C-alpha positions, 0 to 999 in steps of 0.5 A: 253077165254075172248078176250085179247090184246096180250099184255095181255097174259102170256109171254113164254120165252122158245118156242119149235119148234112146238109151233103155232103163228098167222101170217097175209099172203099178208097183202098189197094185201088180207090179210088172218090170218093163223098159223105158228110154231116156226120151220117154222118161223125161217127156213132160205130161199134158198140163191139165188145170183144173176147172176152178177160180183159185184165190190163193196166191200164185194158184192157177185154174181154168175157166172152161166156160169161157176159155180163160186163165184164172190166177189167184192173188192171194184175195180174189181171183183174177181172169187172164183173157186168151185174147180171142175175139167175142161178140157182145150185145151193145144196148142201143139208145134211140136206135131200133135195129128192126131188121138191120144188123149189129156186128160187135166184137171185143178182145181182151188183154189183160186190162186192155179191151180192143173192140170194133162195132158196126150197125148197118140199117135195114128197111125197118131200122129206125133212129129216134133222138140222140144216140148211145151205145154201150161197151162190153166193159166199163172204161176207166179212162176219163174223157176217152174218145174213139174215132167213128165212120157213118156211110150215107148209101142213098144221099150221095154224101158218102163217108162222114167222120166222127168222134165218140166220147166215152163215160163209163160203158157208154159211148156217145157218137158225135158227127164232124160238121164242116158247114161253117167257118170252123169245123165241129161236131154234133150229136148223131140222131135221126138227122145228123150227120144225114137222114138215116135210111136203108144200107147206111152204117155206123162203124166205131173201133177202139182199145181202152183200159178197164178195171 
């Protein structure tokens, strides 16, 4: 085949993935002419976001510590959680956990927090006055309520339903009592809804809006 300029070659209007093109590798250093298939030429490179917290509008970074996307809104960085479940350590008021266990996990989707929390009494766990616990973030929903379940392992009374009132980042659990004409709620403490002892547990779960 006689030498010809590329502009003089017959035009191919429907290239296949396996078609080959010439390409110059490292043109500014040690240039070498090589070949590349159409498929490889148009395979996008892996997108690696910088480990930054950008503020410029529309800019994107990645928080590698917490594995979250970070997007700038023009004045601040907004974190987009990747919705994996993470642990948090709630502050317990009037519960000394001792050798009991606390399982507390949450997932954040945009500004919606999903959480579940379970406290199981051990032989050295103790409960004093009115119980309260903290959420992983502050709720912006006024008078938000979540269901709870309390289990009496030793007293033979089984499961007790209840409700949690939320103020800011604090949960206030109440047990539902049915020992009168109408059902009502009472604060959870050392003897309500039963006297807490080994293997009893308190479980709370819910979703709420955060800032």
